[in-house]
Backbone as XML, in Angstrom:
<?xml version="1.0"?>
<chain id="A" units="angstrom">
  <residue number="1" name="MET">
    <atom name="N" x="-15.111" y="4.505" z="29.979"/>
    <atom name="CA" x="-15.278" y="4.876" z="28.590"/>
    <atom name="C" x="-14.942" y="3.655" z="27.725"/>
  </residue>
  <residue number="2" name="THR">
    <atom name="N" x="-15.889" y="3.252" z="26.905"/>
    <atom name="CA" x="-15.688" y="2.113" z="26.022"/>
    <atom name="C" x="-15.436" y="2.618" z="24.609"/>
  </residue>
  <residue number="3" name="ILE">
    <atom name="N" x="-14.393" y="2.089" z="24.011"/>
    <atom name="CA" x="-14.067" y="2.464" z="22.632"/>
    <atom name="C" x="-14.604" y="1.376" z="21.719"/>
  </residue>
  <residue number="4" name="ASP">
    <atom name="N" x="-15.344" y="1.779" z="20.717"/>
    <atom name="CA" x="-15.905" y="0.852" z="19.745"/>
    <atom name="C" x="-14.782" y="0.052" z="19.091"/>
  </residue>
  <residue number="5" name="ASN">
    <atom name="N" x="-15.026" y="-1.237" z="18.840"/>
    <atom name="CA" x="-14.009" y="-2.097" z="18.226"/>
    <atom name="C" x="-13.541" y="-1.569" z="16.875"/>
  </residue>
  <residue number="6" name="ALA">
    <atom name="N" x="-14.447" y="-0.999" z="16.080"/>
    <atom name="CA" x="-14.065" y="-0.457" z="14.768"/>
    <atom name="C" x="-13.115" y="0.722" z="14.929"/>
  </residue>
  <residue number="7" name="VAL">
    <atom name="N" x="-13.360" y="1.569" z="15.910"/>
    <atom name="CA" x="-12.488" y="2.714" z="16.152"/>
    <atom name="C" x="-11.124" y="2.239" z="16.623"/>
  </residue>
  <residue number="8" name="GLN">
    <atom name="N" x="-11.133" y="1.245" z="17.509"/>
    <atom name="CA" x="-9.870" y="0.690" z="17.999"/>
    <atom name="C" x="-9.078" y="0.059" z="16.853"/>
  </residue>
  <residue number="9" name="LEU">
    <atom name="N" x="-9.758" y="-0.679" z="16.001"/>
    <atom name="CA" x="-9.103" y="-1.303" z="14.852"/>
    <atom name="C" x="-8.551" y="-0.244" z="13.904"/>
  </residue>
  <residue number="10" name="GLU">
    <atom name="N" x="-9.329" y="0.799" z="13.642"/>
    <atom name="CA" x="-8.866" y="1.874" z="12.763"/>
    <atom name="C" x="-7.624" y="2.556" z="13.333"/>
  </residue>
  <residue number="11" name="GLY">
    <atom name="N" x="-7.617" y="2.799" z="14.626"/>
    <atom name="CA" x="-6.445" y="3.402" z="15.261"/>
    <atom name="C" x="-5.211" y="2.539" z="15.123"/>
  </residue>
  <residue number="12" name="ARG">
    <atom name="N" x="-5.371" y="1.258" z="15.311"/>
    <atom name="CA" x="-4.224" y="0.338" z="15.178"/>
    <atom name="C" x="-3.726" y="0.267" z="13.742"/>
  </residue>
  <residue number="13" name="ILE">
    <atom name="N" x="-4.654" y="0.212" z="12.786"/>
    <atom name="CA" x="-4.251" y="0.175" z="11.379"/>
    <atom name="C" x="-3.500" y="1.449" z="11.009"/>
  </residue>
  <residue number="14" name="ASN">
    <atom name="N" x="-3.988" y="2.587" z="11.471"/>
    <atom name="CA" x="-3.301" y="3.852" z="11.194"/>
    <atom name="C" x="-1.907" y="3.873" z="11.793"/>
  </residue>
  <residue number="15" name="ALA">
    <atom name="N" x="-1.761" y="3.336" z="12.997"/>
    <atom name="CA" x="-0.437" y="3.273" z="13.633"/>
    <atom name="C" x="0.500" y="2.371" z="12.831"/>
  </residue>
  <residue number="16" name="HIS">
    <atom name="N" x="0.002" y="1.234" z="12.378"/>
    <atom name="CA" x="0.826" y="0.327" z="11.574"/>
    <atom name="C" x="1.239" y="0.992" z="10.263"/>
  </residue>
  <residue number="17" name="ARG">
    <atom name="N" x="0.319" y="1.699" z="9.658"/>
    <atom name="CA" x="0.615" y="2.367" z="8.384"/>
    <atom name="C" x="1.686" y="3.441" z="8.574"/>
  </residue>
  <residue number="18" name="ARG">
    <atom name="N" x="1.554" y="4.246" z="9.638"/>
    <atom name="CA" x="2.554" y="5.289" z="9.901"/>
    <atom name="C" x="3.928" y="4.674" z="10.133"/>
  </residue>
  <residue number="19" name="LEU">
    <atom name="N" x="3.969" y="3.608" z="10.895"/>
    <atom name="CA" x="5.234" y="2.930" z="11.148"/>
    <atom name="C" x="5.805" y="2.356" z="9.857"/>
  </residue>
  <residue number="20" name="LEU">
    <atom name="N" x="4.963" y="1.740" z="9.046"/>
    <atom name="CA" x="5.414" y="1.151" z="7.787"/>
    <atom name="C" x="5.947" y="2.218" z="6.835"/>
  </residue>
  <residue number="21" name="VAL">
    <atom name="N" x="5.269" y="3.348" z="6.742"/>
    <atom name="CA" x="5.738" y="4.441" z="5.881"/>
    <atom name="C" x="7.133" y="4.887" z="6.326"/>
  </residue>
  <residue number="22" name="GLU">
    <atom name="N" x="7.327" y="5.046" z="7.624"/>
    <atom name="CA" x="8.639" y="5.470" z="8.128"/>
    <atom name="C" x="9.719" y="4.430" z="7.827"/>
  </residue>
  <residue number="23" name="LEU">
    <atom name="N" x="9.422" y="3.162" z="8.069"/>
    <atom name="CA" x="10.401" y="2.103" z="7.800"/>
    <atom name="C" x="10.751" y="2.018" z="6.317"/>
  </residue>
  <residue number="24" name="VAL">
    <atom name="N" x="9.749" y="2.115" z="5.462"/>
    <atom name="CA" x="10.001" y="2.050" z="4.020"/>
    <atom name="C" x="10.812" y="3.258" z="3.574"/>
  </residue>
  <residue number="25" name="SER">
    <atom name="N" x="10.572" y="4.416" z="4.157"/>
    <atom name="CA" x="11.354" y="5.594" z="3.775"/>
    <atom name="C" x="12.816" y="5.438" z="4.184"/>
  </residue>
  <residue number="26" name="VAL">
    <atom name="N" x="13.070" y="4.791" z="5.297"/>
    <atom name="CA" x="14.453" y="4.540" z="5.731"/>
    <atom name="C" x="15.124" y="3.539" z="4.787"/>
  </residue>
  <residue number="27" name="VAL">
    <atom name="N" x="14.410" y="2.479" z="4.440"/>
    <atom name="CA" x="14.953" y="1.479" z="3.519"/>
    <atom name="C" x="15.186" y="2.096" z="2.139"/>
  </residue>
  <residue number="28" name="ALA">
    <atom name="N" x="14.308" y="2.991" z="1.714"/>
    <atom name="CA" x="14.415" y="3.606" z="0.390"/>
    <atom name="C" x="15.652" y="4.481" z="0.250"/>
  </residue>
  <residue number="29" name="ALA">
    <atom name="N" x="16.294" y="4.816" z="1.358"/>
    <atom name="CA" x="17.540" y="5.587" z="1.288"/>
    <atom name="C" x="18.672" y="4.760" z="0.691"/>
  </residue>
  <residue number="30" name="ILE">
    <atom name="N" x="18.528" y="3.448" z="0.677"/>
    <atom name="CA" x="19.511" y="2.560" z="0.056"/>
    <atom name="C" x="19.176" y="2.500" z="-1.438"/>
  </residue>
  <residue number="31" name="PRO">
    <atom name="N" x="20.097" y="2.902" z="-2.314"/>
    <atom name="CA" x="19.770" y="3.005" z="-3.746"/>
    <atom name="C" x="19.167" y="1.739" z="-4.359"/>
  </residue>
  <residue number="32" name="GLU">
    <atom name="N" x="19.719" y="0.581" z="-4.051"/>
    <atom name="CA" x="19.194" y="-0.666" z="-4.624"/>
    <atom name="C" x="17.779" y="-0.936" z="-4.126"/>
  </residue>
  <residue number="33" name="ALA">
    <atom name="N" x="17.552" y="-0.657" z="-2.865"/>
    <atom name="CA" x="16.218" y="-0.862" z="-2.295"/>
    <atom name="C" x="15.230" y="0.126" z="-2.887"/>
  </residue>
  <residue number="34" name="ARG">
    <atom name="N" x="15.675" y="1.359" z="-3.078"/>
    <atom name="CA" x="14.787" y="2.376" z="-3.661"/>
    <atom name="C" x="14.342" y="1.958" z="-5.051"/>
  </residue>
  <residue number="35" name="ALA">
    <atom name="N" x="15.259" y="1.446" z="-5.851"/>
    <atom name="CA" x="14.905" y="0.992" z="-7.197"/>
    <atom name="C" x="13.859" y="-0.123" z="-7.136"/>
  </residue>
  <residue number="36" name="ALA">
    <atom name="N" x="14.009" y="-1.037" z="-6.205"/>
    <atom name="CA" x="13.045" y="-2.127" z="-6.053"/>
    <atom name="C" x="11.680" y="-1.592" z="-5.611"/>
  </residue>
  <residue number="37" name="LEU">
    <atom name="N" x="11.671" y="-0.609" z="-4.727"/>
    <atom name="CA" x="10.414" y="-0.040" z="-4.251"/>
    <atom name="C" x="9.709" y="0.754" z="-5.345"/>
  </residue>
  <residue number="38" name="VAL">
    <atom name="N" x="10.477" y="1.485" z="-6.145"/>
    <atom name="CA" x="9.886" y="2.223" z="-7.273"/>
    <atom name="C" x="9.272" y="1.241" z="-8.262"/>
  </residue>
  <residue number="39" name="SER">
    <atom name="N" x="9.988" y="0.143" z="-8.508"/>
    <atom name="CA" x="9.466" y="-0.888" z="-9.399"/>
    <atom name="C" x="8.181" y="-1.492" z="-8.841"/>
  </residue>
  <residue number="40" name="MET">
    <atom name="N" x="8.170" y="-1.733" z="-7.548"/>
    <atom name="CA" x="6.982" y="-2.296" z="-6.907"/>
    <atom name="C" x="5.790" y="-1.349" z="-7.042"/>
  </residue>
  <residue number="41" name="ALA">
    <atom name="N" x="6.045" y="-0.051" z="-6.939"/>
    <atom name="CA" x="4.969" y="0.934" z="-7.062"/>
    <atom name="C" x="4.384" y="0.943" z="-8.470"/>
  </residue>
  <residue number="42" name="ARG">
    <atom name="N" x="5.186" y="0.600" z="-9.456"/>
    <atom name="CA" x="4.718" y="0.571" z="-10.848"/>
    <atom name="C" x="3.956" y="-0.704" z="-11.165"/>
  </residue>
  <residue number="43" name="ASP">
    <atom name="N" x="4.315" y="-1.799" z="-10.501"/>
    <atom name="CA" x="3.691" y="-3.093" z="-10.769"/>
    <atom name="C" x="2.286" y="-3.151" z="-10.198"/>
  </residue>
  <residue number="44" name="SER">
    <atom name="N" x="1.515" y="-4.052" z="-10.744"/>
    <atom name="CA" x="0.159" y="-4.261" z="-10.260"/>
    <atom name="C" x="-0.080" y="-5.750" z="-10.130"/>
  </residue>
  <residue number="45" name="GLU">
    <atom name="N" x="-0.649" y="-6.150" z="-9.032"/>
    <atom name="CA" x="-0.987" y="-7.551" z="-8.851"/>
    <atom name="C" x="-2.440" y="-7.818" z="-9.216"/>
  </residue>
  <residue number="46" name="THR">
    <atom name="N" x="-3.146" y="-6.773" z="-9.580"/>
    <atom name="CA" x="-4.541" y="-6.930" z="-9.963"/>
    <atom name="C" x="-4.603" y="-7.556" z="-11.341"/>
  </residue>
  <residue number="47" name="VAL">
    <atom name="N" x="-5.485" y="-8.518" z="-11.492"/>
    <atom name="CA" x="-5.651" y="-9.197" z="-12.767"/>
    <atom name="C" x="-6.221" y="-8.211" z="-13.775"/>
  </residue>
  <residue number="48" name="SER">
    <atom name="N" x="-5.566" y="-8.132" z="-14.942"/>
    <atom name="CA" x="-6.058" y="-7.247" z="-16.002"/>
    <atom name="C" x="-7.217" y="-7.905" z="-16.732"/>
  </residue>
  <residue number="49" name="ASP">
    <atom name="N" x="-7.974" y="-7.103" z="-17.448"/>
    <atom name="CA" x="-9.158" y="-7.604" z="-18.150"/>
    <atom name="C" x="-8.866" y="-8.785" z="-19.058"/>
  </residue>
  <residue number="50" name="HIS">
    <atom name="N" x="-7.741" y="-8.753" z="-19.740"/>
    <atom name="CA" x="-7.442" y="-9.794" z="-20.705"/>
    <atom name="C" x="-6.850" y="-11.053" z="-20.070"/>
  </residue>
  <residue number="51" name="GLU">
    <atom name="N" x="-6.493" y="-10.996" z="-18.787"/>
    <atom name="CA" x="-5.846" y="-12.136" z="-18.145"/>
    <atom name="C" x="-6.843" y="-13.117" z="-17.542"/>
  </residue>
  <residue number="52" name="GLU">
    <atom name="N" x="-7.958" y="-12.622" z="-17.081"/>
    <atom name="CA" x="-8.950" y="-13.493" z="-16.469"/>
    <atom name="C" x="-10.298" y="-12.806" z="-16.563"/>
  </residue>
  <residue number="53" name="ASP">
    <atom name="N" x="-11.314" y="-13.566" z="-16.867"/>
    <atom name="CA" x="-12.647" y="-13.009" z="-17.018"/>
    <atom name="C" x="-13.351" y="-12.987" z="-15.667"/>
  </residue>
  <residue number="54" name="PRO">
    <atom name="N" x="-13.581" y="-11.790" z="-15.114"/>
    <atom name="CA" x="-14.248" y="-11.723" z="-13.819"/>
    <atom name="C" x="-15.760" y="-11.889" z="-13.907"/>
  </residue>
  <residue number="55" name="GLY">
    <atom name="N" x="-16.294" y="-12.012" z="-15.107"/>
    <atom name="CA" x="-17.733" y="-12.124" z="-15.268"/>
    <atom name="C" x="-18.364" y="-10.748" z="-15.389"/>
  </residue>
  <residue number="56" name="ILE">
    <atom name="N" x="-19.676" y="-10.721" z="-15.370"/>
    <atom name="CA" x="-20.383" y="-9.452" z="-15.524"/>
    <atom name="C" x="-20.090" y="-8.550" z="-14.337"/>
  </residue>
  <residue number="57" name="GLU">
    <atom name="N" x="-20.140" y="-9.106" z="-13.139"/>
    <atom name="CA" x="-19.837" y="-8.344" z="-11.932"/>
    <atom name="C" x="-18.667" y="-9.005" z="-11.222"/>
  </residue>
  <residue number="58" name="PRO">
    <atom name="N" x="-17.526" y="-8.328" z="-11.153"/>
    <atom name="CA" x="-16.375" y="-8.919" z="-10.472"/>
    <atom name="C" x="-16.711" y="-9.223" z="-9.018"/>
  </residue>
  <residue number="59" name="ASP">
    <atom name="N" x="-16.177" y="-10.336" z="-8.517"/>
    <atom name="CA" x="-16.464" y="-10.681" z="-7.131"/>
    <atom name="C" x="-15.592" y="-9.864" z="-6.180"/>
  </residue>
  <residue number="60" name="ALA">
    <atom name="N" x="-15.792" y="-10.074" z="-4.919"/>
    <atom name="CA" x="-15.101" y="-9.289" z="-3.889"/>
    <atom name="C" x="-13.592" y="-9.460" z="-3.942"/>
  </residue>
  <residue number="61" name="ALA">
    <atom name="N" x="-13.110" y="-10.600" z="-4.416"/>
    <atom name="CA" x="-11.661" y="-10.829" z="-4.487"/>
    <atom name="C" x="-10.993" y="-9.820" z="-5.413"/>
  </residue>
  <residue number="62" name="PHE">
    <atom name="N" x="-11.623" y="-9.497" z="-6.525"/>
    <atom name="CA" x="-11.054" y="-8.513" z="-7.447"/>
    <atom name="C" x="-11.031" y="-7.134" z="-6.798"/>
  </residue>
  <residue number="63" name="ALA">
    <atom name="N" x="-12.115" y="-6.776" z="-6.121"/>
    <atom name="CA" x="-12.181" y="-5.479" z="-5.454"/>
    <atom name="C" x="-11.156" y="-5.393" z="-4.334"/>
  </residue>
  <residue number="64" name="ALA">
    <atom name="N" x="-11.023" y="-6.446" z="-3.556"/>
    <atom name="CA" x="-10.061" y="-6.454" z="-2.447"/>
    <atom name="C" x="-8.634" y="-6.337" z="-2.961"/>
  </residue>
  <residue number="65" name="GLN">
    <atom name="N" x="-8.331" y="-6.998" z="-4.069"/>
    <atom name="CA" x="-6.982" y="-6.918" z="-4.624"/>
    <atom name="C" x="-6.676" y="-5.518" z="-5.131"/>
  </residue>
  <residue number="66" name="GLN">
    <atom name="N" x="-7.657" y="-4.865" z="-5.738"/>
    <atom name="CA" x="-7.461" y="-3.494" z="-6.211"/>
    <atom name="C" x="-7.239" y="-2.550" z="-5.038"/>
  </residue>
  <residue number="67" name="ILE">
    <atom name="N" x="-7.999" y="-2.747" z="-3.974"/>
    <atom name="CA" x="-7.821" y="-1.925" z="-2.767"/>
    <atom name="C" x="-6.421" y="-2.131" z="-2.201"/>
  </residue>
  <residue number="68" name="ALA">
    <atom name="N" x="-5.946" y="-3.378" z="-2.166"/>
    <atom name="CA" x="-4.600" y="-3.674" z="-1.659"/>
    <atom name="C" x="-3.538" y="-3.018" z="-2.532"/>
  </residue>
  <residue number="69" name="ASP">
    <atom name="N" x="-3.690" y="-3.117" z="-3.853"/>
    <atom name="CA" x="-2.734" y="-2.469" z="-4.765"/>
    <atom name="C" x="-2.699" y="-0.965" z="-4.547"/>
  </residue>
  <residue number="70" name="ASP">
    <atom name="N" x="-3.865" y="-0.364" z="-4.397"/>
    <atom name="CA" x="-3.940" y="1.082" z="-4.168"/>
    <atom name="C" x="-3.261" y="1.467" z="-2.858"/>
  </residue>
  <residue number="71" name="GLU">
    <atom name="N" x="-3.451" y="0.665" z="-1.823"/>
    <atom name="CA" x="-2.852" y="0.967" z="-0.522"/>
    <atom name="C" x="-1.333" y="0.818" z="-0.567"/>
  </residue>
  <residue number="72" name="ILE">
    <atom name="N" x="-0.842" y="-0.203" z="-1.260"/>
    <atom name="CA" x="0.610" y="-0.377" z="-1.407"/>
    <atom name="C" x="1.204" y="0.847" z="-2.092"/>
  </residue>
  <residue number="73" name="ARG">
    <atom name="N" x="0.575" y="1.277" z="-3.175"/>
    <atom name="CA" x="1.078" y="2.458" z="-3.888"/>
    <atom name="C" x="1.035" y="3.700" z="-3.010"/>
  </residue>
  <residue number="74" name="ALA">
    <atom name="N" x="-0.025" y="3.857" z="-2.232"/>
    <atom name="CA" x="-0.143" y="5.023" z="-1.352"/>
    <atom name="C" x="0.951" y="5.002" z="-0.275"/>
  </residue>
  <residue number="75" name="ILE">
    <atom name="N" x="1.233" y="3.843" z="0.281"/>
    <atom name="CA" x="2.286" y="3.727" z="1.295"/>
    <atom name="C" x="3.641" y="4.033" z="0.680"/>
  </residue>
  <residue number="76" name="LEU">
    <atom name="N" x="3.912" y="3.475" z="-0.492"/>
    <atom name="CA" x="5.193" y="3.730" z="-1.149"/>
    <atom name="C" x="5.334" y="5.203" z="-1.527"/>
  </residue>
  <residue number="77" name="LYS">
    <atom name="N" x="4.266" y="5.816" z="-2.010"/>
    <atom name="CA" x="4.308" y="7.239" z="-2.372"/>
    <atom name="C" x="4.584" y="8.093" z="-1.133"/>
  </residue>
  <residue number="78" name="ALA">
    <atom name="N" x="3.921" y="7.780" z="-0.036"/>
    <atom name="CA" x="4.142" y="8.533" z="1.201"/>
    <atom name="C" x="5.564" y="8.339" z="1.712"/>
  </residue>
  <residue number="79" name="ALA">
    <atom name="N" x="6.077" y="7.122" z="1.594"/>
    <atom name="CA" x="7.444" y="6.852" z="2.045"/>
    <atom name="C" x="8.466" y="7.605" z="1.197"/>
  </residue>
  <residue number="80" name="MET">
    <atom name="N" x="8.266" y="7.623" z="-0.110"/>
    <atom name="CA" x="9.192" y="8.341" z="-0.996"/>
    <atom name="C" x="9.126" y="9.848" z="-0.722"/>
  </residue>
  <residue number="81" name="ALA">
    <atom name="N" x="7.939" y="10.364" z="-0.470"/>
    <atom name="CA" x="7.805" y="11.784" z="-0.150"/>
    <atom name="C" x="8.522" y="12.103" z="1.159"/>
  </residue>
  <residue number="82" name="ARG">
    <atom name="N" x="8.403" y="11.227" z="2.133"/>
    <atom name="CA" x="9.091" y="11.435" z="3.410"/>
    <atom name="C" x="10.605" y="11.393" z="3.220"/>
  </residue>
  <residue number="83" name="LEU">
    <atom name="N" x="11.070" y="10.474" z="2.386"/>
    <atom name="CA" x="12.502" y="10.380" z="2.093"/>
    <atom name="C" x="12.991" y="11.682" z="1.454"/>
  </residue>
  <residue number="84" name="GLU">
    <atom name="N" x="12.226" y="12.221" z="0.512"/>
    <atom name="CA" x="12.619" y="13.444" z="-0.181"/>
    <atom name="C" x="12.760" y="14.621" z="0.791"/>
  </residue>
  <residue number="85" name="THR">
    <atom name="N" x="11.978" y="14.641" z="1.844"/>
    <atom name="CA" x="12.089" y="15.729" z="2.811"/>
    <atom name="C" x="13.378" y="15.647" z="3.621"/>
  </residue>
  <residue number="86" name="ARG">
    <atom name="N" x="13.964" y="14.448" z="3.687"/>
    <atom name="CA" x="15.207" y="14.259" z="4.450"/>
    <atom name="C" x="16.452" y="14.463" z="3.610"/>
  </residue>
  <residue number="87" name="ILE">
    <atom name="N" x="16.306" y="14.414" z="2.292"/>
    <atom name="CA" x="17.490" y="14.516" z="1.412"/>
    <atom name="C" x="17.889" y="15.974" z="1.249"/>
  </residue>
</chain>
């Protein structure tokens, strides 16, 4: 049985994400760390409209950065939710 490379990659990424969510939830139990993580969830590394002109059609770098920001927030949200279930 051969597993497609995309499926294998997706499985590995999902495993890394699950592990990262668990680790972040453990770290978030430390009050100082939790404050830093909440702050990180509020921040955005995506360039705002007024900071840089992406042109008529933003290039892939802008889209990739937005996807990364969204994923960071999703991981932090999942980690905080997991922490809340333990408190």
